[in-house]
N, C-alpha and C positions, 0 to 999 in steps of 0.2 A: 721380644727377647728378654726384656726386663722382668716379665711375668714368669718366664721359663726358668731363670736363674734361681729364684727362691724355691721353686718346686724341686729342682735338682738337689739343692742343699737339704731340703726336707727328707728326700728319699735317702741321701747319703747318711744323714743323721739317724734315720730309722734303722738302717742296716747296722750301723755301729752299736746302737742300743740293743738290737736283737742278738748280736755276737756276745755282748757283755752278759746279757741274761742267760744265754746258752752256757756260757762258761760257769756261771754261778750254779745253774741247775746241775751241770756235770760234776761240779765240785761237791754239791750236797748229795748227789745220788751215787757217789763212788762208794766203794766198799768201805764199810766202817772199819776204821783202824783205831788203834789205841791212841786217844788224844792226850796230848800233854799240854801243859800250860803254854808252852812255846807255840805249839801248833794252833791253839785257840787264839792266841794273840795275833799270829800271822793272818788267820782267817778274818778276824775282826778288823785288822788294818786294811785287808783287801776289800772287805765289804764296805768299809767307810769310804775308801777311794772310789769304789764303783758307784756308791750312792752320790758322791759329789759329781762324778762324771755324768750320771743320769740327770741330776738336778740341773747341771749346766746345759745338757742337751735339751731338757724341757724348756729352760729359759730361752735358749736359742730358737727353739721351735716357736715359742710364743712371740718372740720378736719378729721372726720371719712371717708368721701368719698375720701379725699386725701390719707388717710392711706390705704383704700381698693385698690385704683388705684396703689399705690406703691407695695402692696402685689401681685396684679395681674401681674404687669409688672415684678416683681422679679421672680414669678413663671414661666412666659414665658421665661425669660432669663435662669432660671435653666433648664427648659425642652429643650431649644434650645442648651444649652452647650453640653449635651451628644451627640446630633446629630452631631454637628460640630466636637466633639472629635472622634466620630465613623467614620465620613467621612475622617478625617485626618489619622486615623489608617488604613482605607481601602486603601487610596492612598499610604500610606507608604508600606503596604503589596504588593500592585500592583507593586510599584517601585522595591521592593525586588525581586519579581518574575521575573521582566524584567532583573534585574542584574544577577539572576541565569541563565536565558536563554542565556544571553550574555556570561556568564562564560562557559556554556556548549558549545556554538559555538566555543569559543576560544580553548576548549579542543579538539574538533573534528578536528581542523585544524592540518594537519600533517606538521612537519618541512620540510623545503625545502631540496631537495636532494643535497648532496655535489657536487661541480662542478667536472666534469670529467677531469682528467689530460691527457696530450698528450700521455703518455705511455698507459694508460688505453684505450684511444680511438683507438690507433694502434692495441692493442690486440683484442679489440671488433671487429674492421673491419676485422682483419685476421680470427677470428673465424667465422664471418658471411660468408666470402668468401669461407672458407673451407666447411662449411655446405652446401652452394649453390652448390659447385663442387661435393660433395658427393651425393646430391640429383639428379643432372644431370646424374652422373654416374649410379646411381641406376635406374633412369627412362629410361636410354638408352637401346634400345632393343638389346637383344642378337641375334647373327646370327642364322638363322634357319638351323639346320643340317638335311640333307636329305640323303637317301640311295637308291641305285638301288638293288632290290631283284628279283631273278628269282626262281620261284617255279616249281617243278616237281610234277604234279598231276597224280596219277596212277588210272585207272579204275578197276572194278572188273574182267572184262573179255573182250573178243573181241566183245561181243554183246552190250556193253555199248554205248549209243548214245553220241559221243564225242561233238557234237554240243550243245546238251542239257547240257552236263557237263560244257562246257565253259560258256554257258549262265548262269548257276547257280553260277559258280565261280565269274563271273563279276557282278552278282547281290549282292555280298557282299559289303556293304558300311560301311566305317569307316572314321572318321575325320582324314585327313592327308594321305589318301590312294588314289592313282591314278593308275588305271590299264593301262598297256601298250600293246605292241605287243605279239602275241602268235603263237605257231606252234605245230604240232603233230610230235612226235618223235617215231620211231619204237623201241620196246624193245624185240620183239620175239614172235613167235607163233601167229602172226597176231594181237598182242595187241600193241596199241600205247598209249603213255602218252601225257598229255597236258603240254607243257612247256610255261609258261606265265610270263612276266616281270611286275614289279610294281615299282612305285616310292613312297616312304613313308617318312613322317616327323618323325624323330627319337624320338622326345619328345611326339608325339601323338600316334604313332602306335608301338605296341610291336610285335616282330616276332612270339612269342609263341601265342599271341592272334590271329594273322592272320592265323597261322597254325590250331588252334583250330576251327576257323570259317569255314575254307575250309574242315576240316575233318568232321565237322558236317553234310556235304552233303552226308550222308550215302547211299543214293539211287544211287549215281554215283561214289563216291570216295572211294577207298580202302586205300590209304595212300598219305601223302604229305611230300615232302622233300625240303629243301632249297638248290637249285643248286648253287647259288652264292649270295654274299652280299657285295656290294661295296659302300663306302662313296662317296658322290658327292662333 
């Protein structure tokens, strides 16, 4: 509204000036009449007053234009001030965020561990050495325990094919079992038994499992006995 008031005044002043100039032109363009000294004096007086009025109008216009420029510049400064203030506030917030991040970094840093004393170092080295020795002892292989076992394998009767019987017995496979020498031993009435030696790993082969596997040969075997069992 303050900007519109000077503009209205300028328009009003311009209208007044235009009316005055129109009157002067009308007076000068009128039919020429016989001019007397009195008429010339009147016209001179009128022109002088009109000139003063125009001069005053020009001065008023200059003042109002100056006032308008001042108002416009003041408005620009007012509008620019919040922008600068907002920029300053944003910068301050950004710096505050940076400070927060720095603070967080400081919090994340762990305090340095206390320096190890000589006694603590000796205890630590002794514990590490003991743990290493225990590990080696644990990893060390135990001695493999073996035994020599002699089995007496009896057939059903004297008609049993002892070669097929021995072949069937030697066909039994177990981890840690090795078959050895064998022989046929007379037990009476023309019947012979198969006496066969084996070498077994004690942790892998159980004697009862071995007996069960031989006894499972029902087509040839009547019974199985352990004749001897000796540790190697």
